[in-house]
Backbone bond lengths (Angstrom), bond angles and torsions (degrees), N, CA, C in turn:
res aa  C-N    CA-C-N  psi(-1)  N-CA   C-N-CA  omega(-1)  CA-C   N-CA-C  phi
1 M - - - 1.423 - - 1.547 109.68 -
2 A 1.341 116.30 134.00 1.421 122.03 -176.80 1.562 109.60 -94.72
3 Y 1.322 113.70 150.53 1.485 122.05 178.55 1.543 109.49 -134.07
4 Y 1.271 117.70 143.24 1.521 120.92 -178.42 1.537 108.52 -147.96
5 N 1.328 114.72 120.32 1.491 117.31 -178.77 1.539 103.45 -126.93
6 K 1.339 116.34 98.82 1.420 123.07 179.70 1.530 107.54 -139.67
7 I 1.347 114.93 138.71 1.508 116.29 -179.18 1.545 105.72 -138.65
8 L 1.321 116.78 137.31 1.446 123.14 174.07 1.517 109.10 -121.47
9 L 1.260 119.56 125.02 1.452 124.48 -178.56 1.539 113.71 -133.89
10 M 1.240 115.63 141.08 1.527 120.95 174.87 1.484 108.03 -126.89
11 G 1.367 118.02 125.62 1.394 122.06 -177.66 1.510 113.58 -166.68
12 N 1.241 117.30 -173.86 1.506 123.88 179.25 1.518 110.73 -109.61
13 L 1.349 114.60 141.71 1.443 120.79 -179.76 1.546 110.68 -63.49
14 T 1.326 120.19 134.23 1.431 122.19 179.00 1.547 113.15 -94.59
15 R 1.316 114.43 -12.03 1.444 120.06 174.51 1.521 109.31 -156.06
16 D 1.333 118.18 165.04 1.447 121.79 175.79 1.478 109.82 -63.46
17 P 1.327 121.05 144.51 1.452 121.73 177.25 1.533 111.65 -63.96
18 E 1.294 116.01 148.54 1.414 123.86 178.94 1.541 108.06 -114.95
19 L 1.332 116.08 120.00 1.463 123.49 -176.39 1.505 110.74 -105.48
20 R 1.271 118.61 132.14 1.485 123.02 176.72 1.483 106.33 -143.09
21 Y 1.322 116.07 164.65 1.468 124.25 178.05 1.494 109.33 -120.26
22 I 1.330 117.25 131.03 1.462 120.11 176.03 1.508 110.15 -81.19
23 Q 1.356 117.71 172.26 1.417 124.86 -170.62 1.530 110.22 -55.31
24 S 1.307 121.08 -34.46 1.474 123.64 179.64 1.512 111.21 -74.92
25 G 1.322 121.11 -8.97 1.428 125.32 179.79 1.529 113.62 95.35
26 Q 1.272 120.00 1.48 1.442 124.39 178.21 1.551 112.01 -76.30
27 A 1.303 117.28 134.60 1.442 124.59 -178.05 1.543 110.50 -73.77
28 V 1.261 118.18 138.55 1.483 126.31 172.02 1.504 109.04 -128.82
29 C 1.306 118.16 122.11 1.476 122.99 176.85 1.508 108.22 -115.30
30 E 1.318 116.15 134.01 1.437 124.86 177.35 1.485 114.53 -125.81
31 F 1.276 117.90 131.99 1.464 123.28 176.90 1.519 111.23 -149.39
32 G 1.316 118.07 164.12 1.443 120.12 173.88 1.475 111.89 -111.30
33 I 1.354 115.49 154.74 1.416 119.36 175.60 1.561 109.68 -130.16
34 A 1.308 115.98 153.51 1.446 120.92 175.63 1.504 108.74 -115.10
35 I 1.316 116.40 129.61 1.497 121.24 -178.89 1.494 107.49 -115.62
36 N 1.282 115.86 119.41 1.514 121.98 -176.91 1.520 109.65 -93.84
37 R 1.313 113.56 145.73 1.442 120.54 175.43 1.537 109.05 -133.64
38 F 1.310 117.89 130.11 1.451 123.04 -177.61 1.503 107.17 -118.28
39 W 1.338 115.86 148.81 1.537 123.27 176.26 1.438 108.18 -163.18
40 N 1.325 114.03 161.99 1.455 121.83 175.32 1.566 107.52 -109.41
41 T 1.308 112.89 137.63 1.528 117.98 176.01 1.540 107.26 -75.93
42 P 1.303 113.43 167.65 1.529 117.72 178.84 1.529 113.82 -56.11
43 N 1.370 116.39 -28.83 1.468 119.62 -179.65 1.578 112.41 -89.65
44 G 1.345 114.96 9.82 1.496 120.27 176.40 1.529 116.64 88.33
45 E 1.307 116.34 1.64 1.486 118.41 179.40 1.556 108.99 -75.29
46 R 1.286 116.58 132.47 1.458 122.59 179.18 1.582 108.39 -83.64
47 R 1.303 113.14 128.15 1.516 119.20 178.39 1.509 111.19 -119.06
48 E 1.319 114.16 157.69 1.465 120.86 175.42 1.464 107.85 -138.93
49 E 1.357 115.21 145.68 1.422 122.30 171.49 1.540 109.69 -139.18
50 T 1.363 116.10 145.34 1.443 118.08 -177.38 1.532 106.69 -122.31
51 C 1.339 112.70 135.17 1.498 119.46 176.14 1.528 106.49 -107.60
52 F 1.231 119.24 135.10 1.506 124.75 178.67 1.509 106.82 -110.96
53 V 1.349 114.00 130.02 1.466 119.79 -175.30 1.498 107.36 -134.10
54 D 1.311 117.72 136.40 1.463 124.96 172.12 1.523 110.42 -89.02
55 V 1.359 114.65 135.61 1.407 119.91 -175.75 1.540 109.21 -126.80
56 T 1.387 114.72 137.49 1.475 120.87 176.63 1.508 107.75 -123.88
57 I 1.362 115.96 132.68 1.455 120.47 176.98 1.548 107.70 -134.62
58 W 1.329 111.91 139.36 1.523 117.95 -174.52 1.482 113.81 -107.08
59 G 1.293 113.46 162.60 1.493 121.59 170.99 1.518 114.11 74.05
60 K 1.326 114.54 -147.85 1.489 122.02 -175.49 1.505 109.47 -63.03
61 Q 1.362 118.32 -40.19 1.431 119.79 -177.58 1.606 108.32 -63.96
62 G 1.269 119.29 -36.22 1.428 121.98 174.20 1.494 112.41 -62.70
63 E 1.302 116.68 -41.08 1.525 119.77 176.32 1.467 110.73 -62.79
64 R 1.332 116.46 -43.67 1.493 119.44 177.51 1.514 115.03 -63.56
65 C 1.321 115.68 -38.89 1.475 119.78 175.53 1.526 109.06 -60.29
66 A 1.348 117.67 -47.93 1.431 120.60 -178.49 1.519 111.88 -63.05
67 E 1.348 116.43 -32.02 1.435 120.97 -176.26 1.556 112.23 -76.24
68 Y 1.349 116.68 -39.99 1.483 121.67 -170.88 1.470 116.30 -105.41
69 L 1.353 118.39 -22.73 1.470 119.93 -174.17 1.513 110.64 -94.37
70 K 1.306 114.51 148.76 1.476 124.63 175.44 1.535 110.19 -137.99
71 K 1.301 114.58 163.75 1.479 121.14 176.98 1.547 107.91 -50.19
72 G 1.321 115.02 133.49 1.528 120.43 174.87 1.511 111.17 96.26
73 R 1.292 119.56 -17.83 1.506 120.08 -178.54 1.480 109.33 -69.32
74 Q 1.358 117.35 145.83 1.453 120.58 -179.98 1.512 108.47 -94.87
75 V 1.353 114.10 138.55 1.497 120.42 -178.73 1.541 109.38 -135.26
76 F 1.326 113.28 159.21 1.453 120.57 168.88 1.535 105.76 -115.55
77 V 1.326 116.39 125.36 1.470 121.01 -175.32 1.550 109.58 -114.56
78 E 1.272 116.08 130.45 1.454 122.45 177.66 1.539 108.29 -119.77
79 G 1.270 119.42 123.79 1.432 120.08 -176.98 1.543 113.72 -173.80
80 R 1.307 116.53 -149.72 1.494 121.62 -177.30 1.516 108.64 -136.56
81 L 1.313 115.99 149.67 1.458 122.69 176.63 1.530 108.79 -75.47
82 Q 1.269 114.28 139.67 1.451 121.17 174.54 1.546 108.43 -131.01
83 F 1.308 116.49 135.05 1.427 123.44 -179.25 1.538 111.58 -101.71
84 D 1.343 119.16 113.63 1.488 123.06 -177.77 1.496 107.00 -104.59
85 T 1.401 114.00 140.29 1.463 122.32 171.78 1.488 108.54 -128.93
86 W 1.342 118.63 146.42 1.419 124.47 176.95 1.478 108.47 -157.74
87 Q 1.359 112.22 167.83 1.467 118.10 178.72 1.537 107.97 -106.49
88 A 1.335 113.73 126.83 1.464 122.02 -175.18 1.567 107.75 -75.20
89 Q 1.281 116.40 166.64 1.501 122.55 179.09 1.527 113.42 -58.28
90 D 1.338 116.67 -30.26 1.463 122.03 178.98 1.548 111.09 -81.32
91 G 1.309 117.17 -3.08 1.510 122.69 177.00 1.507 113.01 91.43
92 S 1.295 117.55 1.09 1.473 120.65 175.87 1.537 111.92 -79.73
93 K 1.358 116.42 147.41 1.442 118.79 177.41 1.568 108.66 -81.71
94 R 1.316 117.60 136.38 1.431 125.13 -179.29 1.518 108.22 -122.33
95 S 1.333 117.11 153.81 1.441 122.96 176.06 1.494 111.43 -155.63
96 K 1.366 116.38 157.68 1.431 119.43 176.10 1.569 105.97 -165.79
97 H 1.296 112.90 158.66 1.502 119.44 173.61 1.501 106.68 -95.40
98 R 1.287 114.99 148.96 1.493 121.20 171.38 1.517 107.80 -145.17
99 V 1.251 118.50 167.31 1.461 124.55 178.84 1.530 109.43 -102.80
100 N 1.319 114.82 124.05 1.436 121.17 170.98 1.508 106.15 -94.63
101 A 1.361 117.34 102.35 1.472 121.85 -171.41 1.522 110.76 -77.72
102 E 1.351 111.79 141.95 1.450 121.22 172.99 1.517 109.45 -100.75
103 R 1.349 114.30 -26.52 1.478 119.30 -177.34 1.505 109.83 -153.06
104 V 1.303 118.67 140.20 1.488 122.47 175.17 1.537 106.10 -129.84
105 Q 1.295 116.73 127.62 1.455 122.03 175.32 1.531 108.99 -109.46
106 F 1.297 116.80 135.38 1.473 123.87 178.80 1.543 107.57 -86.39
107 L 1.348 118.16 116.99 1.457 121.43 -167.62 1.556 112.07 -93.52
108 D 1.304 117.07 -37.46 1.490 119.24 -172.54 1.532 109.13 -99.77
109 W 1.303 117.97 37.51 1.436 124.07 -178.99 1.537 112.05 -55.55
110 G 1.303 118.74 118.56 1.466 123.18 175.91 1.488 115.43 71.20
111 K 1.358 117.71 24.80 1.444 119.66 -177.97 1.516 114.04 -113.20
112 G 1.319 118.96 19.36 1.453 120.11 176.80 1.493 112.97 114.18
113 N 1.301 114.75 -168.01 1.488 120.89 -175.46 1.573 108.88 -82.15
114 A 1.271 115.41 -170.26 1.471 121.73 -174.60 1.524 111.83 -59.77
115 N 1.341 117.28 -29.84 1.459 119.93 -178.94 1.539 113.31 -91.36
116 G 1.341 116.31 5.59 1.432 120.59 177.58 1.515 111.12 84.19
117 N 1.302 119.54 10.76 1.442 122.63 178.69 1.471 110.43 -99.25
118 A 1.335 121.57 131.71 1.451 124.82 -177.23 1.503 107.56 -86.68
119 N 1.329 116.46 144.39 1.459 123.17 172.38 1.509 108.54 -96.69
120 G 1.321 116.21 156.59 1.517 118.02 179.21 1.508 108.01 123.27
121 N 1.297 117.78 159.55 1.412 121.65 -176.37 1.496 115.64 -118.09
122 A 1.298 118.81 7.72 1.446 122.09 -177.85 1.523 111.48 -145.13
123 N 1.315 118.80 153.75 1.408 123.13 173.39 1.507 110.31 -111.57
124 A 1.341 115.63 125.03 1.491 120.55 -174.90 1.497 111.00 -124.76
125 N 1.276 120.24 147.32 1.443 125.51 174.43 1.499 110.05 -114.60
126 A 1.335 117.30 171.90 1.445 122.87 179.34 1.492 117.42 -54.37
127 N 1.374 113.82 -27.22 1.446 118.61 179.87 1.540 114.24 -82.67
128 G 1.318 116.56 -4.78 1.413 119.90 177.60 1.490 112.02 92.34
129 N 1.361 119.48 7.02 1.430 122.21 177.90 1.554 109.18 -81.29
130 A 1.348 118.47 143.34 1.474 119.14 -175.57 1.468 110.19 -141.79
131 N 1.361 115.66 153.50 1.418 119.57 166.45 1.545 106.71 -143.75
132 A 1.293 118.23 179.10 1.500 123.50 -167.53 1.549 108.77 -98.68
133 N 1.289 121.45 48.78 1.451 121.70 -177.54 1.522 115.31 -90.70
134 G 1.294 118.33 -14.46 1.446 120.99 175.47 1.511 118.24 105.79
135 N 1.340 120.53 7.45 1.465 122.58 176.90 1.502 111.36 -130.11
136 A 1.280 115.00 152.20 1.490 121.01 169.27 1.508 107.34 -119.84
137 N 1.328 118.38 126.77 1.459 116.98 -176.27 1.537 108.84 -84.58
138 A 1.341 115.92 177.82 1.453 120.18 -172.62 1.502 112.94 -72.40
139 N 1.346 119.35 -3.66 1.479 119.96 -174.63 1.548 110.15 -112.74
140 G 1.344 121.47 0.11 1.426 120.08 -176.37 1.515 111.91 -141.51
141 N 1.342 113.90 154.63 1.487 120.62 172.71 1.521 107.07 -100.46
142 A 1.303 116.29 139.42 1.423 120.50 178.61 1.545 112.51 -132.03
143 N 1.260 120.19 143.15 1.405 122.42 173.81 1.531 112.95 -114.58
144 A 1.311 118.42 178.61 1.429 119.37 -175.54 1.473 113.61 -67.70
145 N 1.339 119.72 -13.86 1.486 124.60 178.41 1.499 112.05 -84.25
146 G 1.352 118.16 -11.79 1.422 123.00 -178.07 1.526 112.67 89.63
147 N 1.327 118.65 4.13 1.444 122.92 178.05 1.542 106.31 -75.94
148 A 1.400 116.93 140.77 1.452 116.48 -179.82 1.548 107.59 -143.69
149 N 1.363 111.18 161.38 1.448 115.74 169.45 1.549 105.36 -151.44
150 A 1.325 116.55 160.86 1.451 120.50 179.70 1.491 110.23 -66.88
151 G 1.332 118.07 140.20 1.454 116.97 -177.98 1.567 111.24 177.11
152 A 1.333 114.34 -144.32 1.466 121.11 -168.60 1.570 114.53 -78.74
153 G 1.303 117.39 -9.67 1.467 116.60 174.02 1.512 113.21 86.65
154 Q 1.339 117.87 45.67 1.444 121.37 178.52 1.496 109.95 -127.06
155 A 1.319 117.44 134.87 1.430 122.47 175.52 1.556 108.33 -92.85
156 N 1.340 115.01 138.42 1.492 118.37 175.67 1.462 109.05 -67.84
157 R 1.341 118.09 138.22 1.439 122.55 -178.09 1.495 110.55 -152.64
158 A 1.327 116.12 160.57 1.376 120.22 178.91 1.588 109.16 -73.86
159 P 1.354 116.70 145.68 1.485 119.74 -175.02 1.545 112.53 -60.04
160 D 1.344 120.34 -23.56 1.392 118.19 -176.92 1.540 115.84 -93.93
161 E 1.363 116.42 9.02 1.420 118.32 178.88 1.549 109.60 -79.27
162 A 1.328 117.26 161.35 1.441 122.29 -175.29 1.562 110.57 -66.09
163 Y 1.364 113.78 155.59 1.473 117.01 178.47 1.465 113.12 -61.14
164 A 1.327 116.15 137.26 1.476 121.54 172.43 1.536 106.80 -143.90
165 P 1.326 118.54 146.71 1.429 122.05 -178.42 1.563 111.42 -58.23
166 E 1.357 120.17 -28.73 1.407 122.42 176.38 1.543 111.74 -64.72
167 S 1.305 118.61 -22.30 1.416 121.29 -173.45 1.556 110.28 -106.98
168 A 1.323 114.71 16.45 1.511 120.64 -179.79 1.525 109.72 -70.21
169 P 1.304 116.12 161.80 1.447 121.85 -179.75 1.536 111.81 -56.00
170 E 1.333 116.42 157.05 1.442 122.58 179.39 1.540 111.30 -56.84
171 S 1.331 117.37 -27.87 1.428 120.03 -174.50 1.547 113.32 -77.79
172 M 1.335 115.58 -8.17 1.480 119.23 -175.35 1.535 108.04 -73.93
173 P 1.376 117.53 131.45 1.441 118.43 -179.63 1.518 112.00 -67.32
174 N 1.332 114.95 154.20 1.412 122.75 -179.40 1.513 116.82 -78.80
175 N 1.303 115.70 -19.19 1.467 119.49 174.99 1.495 110.00 -148.42
176 L 1.366 113.61 165.50 1.541 118.82 -173.99 1.463 112.76 -64.11
177 E 1.311 119.60 -23.26 1.513 121.59 -177.33 1.537 109.14 -68.32
178 E 1.321 117.58 -20.27 1.489 122.14 -177.82 1.515 112.05 -89.10
179 V 1.300 118.92 -11.26 1.482 120.92 -177.15 1.530 107.33 -77.47
180 P 1.375 113.75 121.17 1.498 121.11 -170.63 1.524 112.72 -76.62
181 F 1.359 122.14 75.20 1.447 123.38 167.25 1.399 112.74 -142.64
């Protein structure tokens, strides 16, 4: 008899990842994702349902998820279902499914903050040309005056603005192929 336990999910983080280390020193990262489903009823009414799933990823990939992911970021998770059971404080038995991830891909890399809105006050391309449209691409630096040059792909912003991939630290890779996992 054959068995197969594989799950593929694409959704948005519902909370910032939580990183901890178990007694052996191995990293464990946990986060939740929301997966939306849209459909039309036979009478033409548009419906939506959201499924919330807890995800656990181990080792270096878990450390990278905790380092680069934030609430609202879109991810593709590949892994297996795991069924957990435990006894609650009131003595009742509890259980739930969660995903034990084998691989997590960051999907909205460099496309703005958790709501999909980009921060910054100028649009720049690799040639150093700029205009005041509100985005900085991955190949140019832009400041509020619209001046740009080719570089690491960060828009100047005030420190109190919301997190956006464009405003990530200098050490953040410019594409997914450079992420070390």
